[in-house]
N, C-alpha and C positions, 0 to 999 in steps of 0.2 A: 906709433900711436893710433889709432883712426881717427880721422876729422870729425867732428861732431856735426850733426846736421839737426833738422828742425825736430825731424821725427825721432833719431834716436834721443835728443835731449826731453821730447813729450814720454817717449818711454821710461828714461832713465826716472822723470818725477814720478811718473807712474809706480814705478815699482820703490821711488823711495830713496835711490841711489842720489838724486842731484835734487837740490831745493832753492829755486831762488829766492832773494829777498829774504833769507832766514833772519830771526830773531834767536838770540842766547837762550837756552832751553834751560839753564841751571843759574840764571840770575836776571833780575826784576826790581827796578825802585818802586816801593810801595811805603807808602807812610802810616801803616797801621799803628796804631797804636796799644802800649801792651794793655791788656785787659789788667795787667796787678795795679794801674794808676787810676784805674776807675774807684772812685771814693763814695759814691752814694750810697751803695749797700754796705759799706763797712761799718757807719755810725750808726745807725737805725735801723729796728728789724723789718722785715717784708711781713706784711698781712694779707696772705691770699684772702680774697672774697667772692664771694657768688653772686651778690648782686654789684650792679652799676654804682649804686648809693644806698648807705640805709644809717642807722643809728648805732651808736656803743654808748654802753653805761659809763658814767665817772660817778663813783662813789667820794663821798667830799673827805678829803684827808682830815677835816677838825673832828668829824666825829671818828673818824678810825684811830687817831691818836690821841683821842681824850681819854683819861680814866674814868670810866662809867662805873665802878665798883664803888657801891657803897654799904653802910653798916645797917645790917637788918635788923629793925624795930623789932620789938619783943610782940609777938602776935600779929603781925605784920609782913609788908611786904615792900621792897623799894621799887619806885615807879619804873616802869621800860625805858632802856635805853635805846637812842633815837641814833640810826642809820640814814642819813640821808642819802639820794642818790639823782642825777640828771643826767639827761643825754646829750652826745653830741653826735654830727653827722659827717660823713664823709661822701666823696661824690668823684668816680674815677671817669675820666674823661679820655677818650681814644685818640691817640695818635700814631700817623701812617708815615713810612717813607716805601717810595717805590723806583726800582732802576730797570731799565730796560735792555735787551739783548737784540742786535741787529742780525738776526740769522743770514741774512745774504753777506754780510761784512764777517761772520763768524764763519763762514766758509775759508775765507781767505788765511783770516789767521790761525784755523784748525791746519791747513795746508801747509803753514809756515813752519809749523812743529814748534813754536817760541813755548815759555815758559807754561806751566799747566795751569796758570791763571788767564792766560791767554786763550789755552784750548778749551777749557771748561767756564764758560763765562758763568755759569750758575753758582759755581762752587764761591768765585771772585766776588759774586754781588753778594750774596748770603753771608760771606766774612763783614764784606763793607758795611751791611746794613747792622748786623751783629754790634760790630766796631762802632758805628755813630748812634748805636742806642743806649752805649756806657757814655757816651759824648752827652746825648742828649738828658739821660737822666742825671748824671753829674750837673749839668745845667740846671736842672730843674733844682737840685737840692740846694745849691748856690743859692739859687733866687728864693726858695724857701726858708732855709735855714740858716745858711753859712755869709751873714752879710750884715750892716748895721739895720736898727728899724724894725727888728723882727723877735727879738727879747726882751723882754721889761727887763730883765737883769743885764744890761750893756754897760760897758767900761772902755774910757778910753785913752789909748798910751800917750802920755805925756813926757816932756823933758825935765820938768819941773820936779825937786826932790819933796816936795810937800804938796803931792796932789789931793784931790778932792774926794770924795764917797763915792764919785762916780768914774775916778780918772785913776791912772796907775802909770807906774814908771815904765817908760819904755824898754824892752830888753838890751836895745842898744845901748842904752846907757849905762856907764858902770856902777852907777846908785841903786841898780834895780836889783831884785834877788827873786828870780820866776818862782823858785821852790816854796819859798815863804808866800808869795803872792797866791801861787795855786792852794796851798793846802789852807792856807786863809779862806778862801773863797770857797771853797769844799766843804770846809766844815761848817761855813755861813749855810751851804745849799742844807747841809746833813741838819743843821738846827731847825731850819725850816720846814723841811720834808721828811726826816727819816731817813733818808739817802741819801750816801756820799757819791758824787757823780764817779763814774766809771768809763770816762769815755773823755778823748782826750784828741782834737781833731786840728792840726796846725798845719794855716797857710806857709808853703815851700819857704818864704823870707823871714817868718818867725822861728821854723825850723835850723834854718842855717845861720841864723843869729844864736839859738841854744847852743847848737854845738859849739860856738867859740864864744861864750859865754865866761868870763872866768871864775864867776862862783861856782859852778859847772862842771869845769875844767880842774877845778879843787877839787872836788869831790870825789872824781875818779881817778885822776892822776895816778896814784898809788898804786893802783890794780894793774899798773902795766910795767912793762919790762924794754929792754932792747930790743930784743928778738918778738916782743908782741904787745907793741904800744897800745896803752889805754885807748878806746875808740869810742865815741859818744855816737850811739845809734841811736835807733827810734825803741828800742827795745830797752837799751840803758836807761831814755828819757821816761819809759812808762816807767820801768821800777822807782828813779827818784821822784817821780808826780803820783805814786803808789795806783796807776791805771790798771785797769783789766786791758784797755785797748787803745793805743795810740798810732793815731794814721797821719799821713802828710798828704797835703792837697796836691798833686804834680799834674794830674791831668789837664791838656789844654784844648785850646778849639781856636779857630781860624774865623771869627766874627765877620770877615768882609763877604760881602757878596759876589755872585761869579762875574768874572772880567775886572772886579777890583783888586788894588793890591794885599797880599795878603796882611791879614792883624791876627796875629798869633799873639793870642794871650793865657795864663793860668786861667781855667774856668772858677774855681774858690777864690776869694781874697788871699793874694799871698801874704799881706801883711795881718791878720787875722787870725784869731782862733776860738773854735767852741768848745767849751767846758758843758759836760752834760753827762746824765743818767737815762740809759737806756737797757733794755733787755735784749739776747740773743736770739728769741722766739717771742712771737705772740705770747701774752700771759693775763690769764684773770684775775692773778693774784700779784701783779708787779705791774707799778706805772713805767712809763718809757716819754721822755719828751717828746719825741715824735715816733711816726711810724711811716712807713712805705705802702701806703693800702694798694693792691695789684688785682685785677682784674680780668678772667679768661674769659673774652668778650666772645668766644665761640664755643665755649661752653664745653672743650675737650681737656680741660686742665693745662692747659698752656700759656703761660703767661706772659710769653712773648712768639707768638707763631709767624713763620716764614714762608709762604707761599708762593707757588709756582703759577702762570698760566699766560694761556696764548694772546696774544694782540689781535684785531681784527684782521678780517679777511683781505688779503693784498696788501698787510703792511709786512707781513715775512719777520714778525716780532714777537719775542713774548717779553712777560715780565716777573720782576720777583718781587715780592712784597712782605714788609715788615709791619707788627701791628704791636701795639702797648697800649694798657688802659691802665695810669695809676690815679695814686691823688696821694702826695707828699704833704703829710698833715703835719701840723705843732699841736701834740695831743697834748703837753704838761708844760704850759710856761715856765713855771717855779722850778724844772728841773732843767735849765737851760740858761748857761752864762754866754753870752757874745765879748769878746775883748778885740776892739779896734785899733788899728794903728799901734801895733805893738813893736814895730820895727821904725 
């Protein structure tokens, strides 16, 4: 075998036969969070809007749910029924995320022929921005809807077996009955609004507690066998609670700043849950506890555009930019109930 010289090594590098300081092309560590964990868009519908701020109508439920029919007097007529309305407003504000690409460093990474994420930084930055968009939306959702102090109908879990009207027995207490509790609160909402809640959003610790709850295990255990034991899943719980949609808030976020030790936490309160009525899509004939108003700020119909542009001359850099404009708004306070400290 001929001895390698500087010239022959350079020739091999040019032909791709030899790559110094290479990185694996089939493996890298990237902690992208699964899009399936994003929960903001699973509870309340997205309402695309053409203006950054505007009004929407609210027709009073008191008039809509009243029996306005009256006996017609002979030779006369009844008074016209009143249908009152008022308006509320939304206001979408623009959020932005930018990531840079150093073209000089990128030359070295490309020649090493490492994983595609390193060789195609625009795609990697685009995915990072899209992934963090889910984190950002979930954080906004949690701050607007999934915590104490948001909904007028809020309840706190206690260990006492004689809870007050604003309390309930924690699900980790053997005396609790989650199915009876949710049925009672769903019936209460239906009596006040004409809508039975169809959404149940569970903190992850609440979901884990329900899967181990003796009362729930008792309800499903006879549906299993040795080969196929009865399992309590989100779908099973949705059927038990008579919900069209049941979600578990599993997305996480590092709340520490750059340079600090990581502080990984669940974004939604893991010990609470939200019971609500919402539509699947925007509606003029149905109320919804909340909406996610989204504005296409560039006017092209894209509610989350991701753009690429060059840096200043001499920087040998380029940037990938993401934009979104939302207003997560509680639109019907009486169609949501919050339960904190459920475990």
